[in-house]
DRENPA-3360 file (N, C-alpha, C; in nm, 2 decimals, always signed):
BEGIN
1 = MRFHAALV = +2.23/+0.48/-2.85/+2.35/+0.50/-2.74/+2.27/+0.54/-2.59 ~ +2.18/+0.61/-2.57/+2.11/+0.65/-2.46/+2.04/+0.54/-2.42 ~ +2.00/+0.42/-2.49/+1.93/+0.31/-2.41/+2.02/+0.23/-2.34 ~ +2.17/+0.22/-2.40/+2.25/+0.15/-2.34/+2.32/+0.23/-2.20 ~ +2.31/+0.34/-2.22/+2.32/+0.44/-2.07/+2.22/+0.42/-1.97 ~ +2.11/+0.41/-2.01/+2.00/+0.41/-1.95/+1.99/+0.24/-1.87 ~ +2.02/+0.12/-1.94/+2.03/+0.02/-1.90/+2.16/-0.01/-1.81 ~ +2.26/+0.03/-1.85/+2.38/+0.04/-1.74/+2.34/+0.09/-1.62;
9 = AAVAVLLA = +2.26/+0.24/-1.64/+2.25/+0.30/-1.48/+2.13/+0.21/-1.45 ~ +2.03/+0.13/-1.49/+1.92/+0.06/-1.41/+1.98/-0.09/-1.36 ~ +2.10/-0.11/-1.42/+2.15/-0.24/-1.36/+2.26/-0.21/-1.22 ~ +2.32/-0.06/-1.26/+2.38/-0.06/-1.13/+2.30/-0.01/-1.02 ~ +2.17/+0.04/-1.04/+2.08/+0.06/-0.92/+2.05/-0.07/-0.88 ~ +2.02/-0.16/-0.94/+1.96/-0.30/-0.92/+2.07/-0.34/-0.81 ~ +2.18/-0.38/-0.87/+2.30/-0.43/-0.78/+2.32/-0.36/-0.66 ~ +2.32/-0.23/-0.67/+2.35/-0.16/-0.53/+2.26/-0.20/-0.43;
17 = AAPVLADH = +2.14/-0.22/-0.49/+2.00/-0.23/-0.37/+1.99/-0.37/-0.34 ~ +2.03/-0.47/-0.40/+2.04/-0.63/-0.37/+2.07/-0.62/-0.23 ~ +2.20/-0.59/-0.18/+2.19/-0.63/-0.03/+2.10/-0.61/+0.06 ~ +2.02/-0.49/+0.02/+1.93/-0.43/+0.10/+1.80/-0.55/+0.12 ~ +1.76/-0.64/+0.00/+1.66/-0.73/+0.02/+1.73/-0.86/+0.09 ~ +1.85/-0.87/+0.14/+1.88/-0.97/+0.21/+1.81/-1.00/+0.35 ~ +1.77/-1.10/+0.39/+1.73/-1.15/+0.52/+1.85/-1.12/+0.63 ~ +1.79/-1.08/+0.71/+1.88/-1.04/+0.83/+1.90/-1.15/+0.94;
25 = PGGLRSAG = +2.03/-1.20/+1.00/+2.06/-1.31/+1.07/+1.97/-1.31/+1.24 ~ +1.95/-1.43/+1.28/+1.83/-1.47/+1.39/+1.84/-1.34/+1.49 ~ +1.94/-1.26/+1.52/+1.93/-1.19/+1.64/+1.88/-1.01/+1.59 ~ +1.88/-1.01/+1.49/+1.83/-0.89/+1.43/+1.68/-0.91/+1.38 ~ +1.64/-1.02/+1.36/+1.52/-1.04/+1.29/+1.39/-1.07/+1.41 ~ +1.27/-0.98/+1.40/+1.21/-1.01/+1.48/+1.08/-1.12/+1.45 ~ +1.03/-1.16/+1.58/+0.92/-1.24/+1.53/+0.82/-1.22/+1.45 ~ +0.77/-1.31/+1.36/+0.65/-1.28/+1.29/+0.51/-1.30/+1.38;
33 = WSPMTAAL = +0.39/-1.25/+1.31/+0.26/-1.25/+1.40/+0.21/-1.38/+1.36 ~ +0.10/-1.46/+1.43/+0.06/-1.55/+1.42/-0.05/-1.56/+1.30 ~ -0.10/-1.60/+1.23/-0.19/-1.64/+1.15/-0.32/-1.58/+1.18 ~ -0.38/-1.58/+1.30/-0.49/-1.52/+1.36/-0.48/-1.37/+1.36 ~ -0.35/-1.34/+1.41/-0.35/-1.19/+1.43/-0.35/-1.09/+1.31 ~ -0.28/-1.18/+1.21/-0.22/-1.12/+1.06/-0.37/-1.10/+1.00 ~ -0.45/-1.22/+1.02/-0.60/-1.21/+0.96/-0.68/-1.08/+1.05 ~ -0.67/-1.10/+1.15/-0.77/-0.99/+1.21/-0.73/-0.83/+1.18;
41 = VFGGLALL = -0.58/-0.82/+1.19/-0.53/-0.67/+1.16/-0.58/-0.64/+1.01 ~ -0.53/-0.71/+0.90/-0.54/-0.69/+0.76/-0.68/-0.68/+0.70 ~ -0.76/-0.77/+0.80/-0.91/-0.78/+0.77/-0.96/-0.65/+0.84 ~ -0.93/-0.59/+0.94/-0.97/-0.48/+0.98/-0.93/-0.37/+0.89 ~ -0.82/-0.37/+0.84/-0.76/-0.23/+0.78/-0.86/-0.25/+0.65 ~ -0.88/-0.38/+0.59/-0.98/-0.36/+0.47/-1.09/-0.33/+0.47 ~ -1.13/-0.38/+0.62/-1.29/-0.30/+0.64/-1.28/-0.13/+0.66 ~ -1.18/-0.08/+0.74/-1.16/+0.04/+0.73/-1.17/+0.13/+0.60;
49 = VGAVVVIL = -1.06/+0.08/+0.51/-1.07/+0.14/+0.38/-1.15/+0.14/+0.31 ~ -1.28/-0.01/+0.33/-1.39/-0.01/+0.24/-1.50/+0.09/+0.29 ~ -1.50/+0.14/+0.42/-1.58/+0.23/+0.48/-1.54/+0.36/+0.48 ~ -1.42/+0.38/+0.44/-1.36/+0.51/+0.41/-1.40/+0.55/+0.22 ~ -1.37/+0.44/+0.18/-1.42/+0.44/+0.02/-1.59/+0.48/+0.00 ~ -1.67/+0.41/+0.09/-1.79/+0.45/+0.08/-1.86/+0.58/+0.12 ~ -1.75/+0.62/+0.27/-1.81/+0.77/+0.28/-1.76/+0.86/+0.18 ~ -1.66/+0.86/+0.16/-1.59/+0.94/+0.02/-1.73/+0.96/-0.10;
57 = VTVFTKRD = -1.75/+0.83/-0.12/-1.82/+0.85/-0.24/-1.96/+0.90/-0.20 ~ -2.01/+0.87/-0.13/-2.15/+0.94/-0.06/-2.16/+1.11/-0.06 ~ -2.03/+1.18/+0.01/-1.98/+1.28/+0.05/-1.99/+1.34/-0.11 ~ -1.87/+1.31/-0.19/-1.85/+1.36/-0.33/-1.98/+1.33/-0.42 ~ -2.06/+1.22/-0.42/-2.16/+1.24/-0.51/-2.31/+1.26/-0.45 ~ -2.31/+1.34/-0.33/-2.44/+1.40/-0.32/-2.51/+1.50/-0.38 ~ -2.62/+1.47/-0.43/-2.68/+1.55/-0.50/-2.77/+1.67/-0.41 ~ -2.76/+1.76/-0.46/-2.87/+1.87/-0.39/-3.00/+1.85/-0.44;
65 = SPDSSE = -3.09/+1.82/-0.33/-3.23/+1.81/-0.30/-3.30/+1.93/-0.38 ~ -3.42/+1.93/-0.46/-3.47/+2.04/-0.51/-3.53/+2.10/-0.40 ~ -3.54/+2.20/-0.39/-3.62/+2.30/-0.28/-3.76/+2.28/-0.29 ~ -3.84/+2.24/-0.16/-4.00/+2.17/-0.17/-4.07/+2.29/-0.13 ~ -4.03/+2.41/-0.12/-4.15/+2.49/-0.09/-4.17/+2.61/-0.19 ~ -4.11/+2.57/-0.30/-4.16/+2.63/-0.42/-4.28/+2.59/-0.49;
% end
């Protein structure tokens, strides 16, 4: 019985959200990026994310060096 109620609720949510997925007509739709612009932007973002990951890994895995004065 619970599965049936959950299934009905899930179908109701999907049907309510269906109009949101529709494409807007010409006047409300913005022009897309050129392929070169999209490649440069997303390539730059990927490079930035990779640099942040490398920095975080080096900061969090830094080992204390033994004291050489002893």
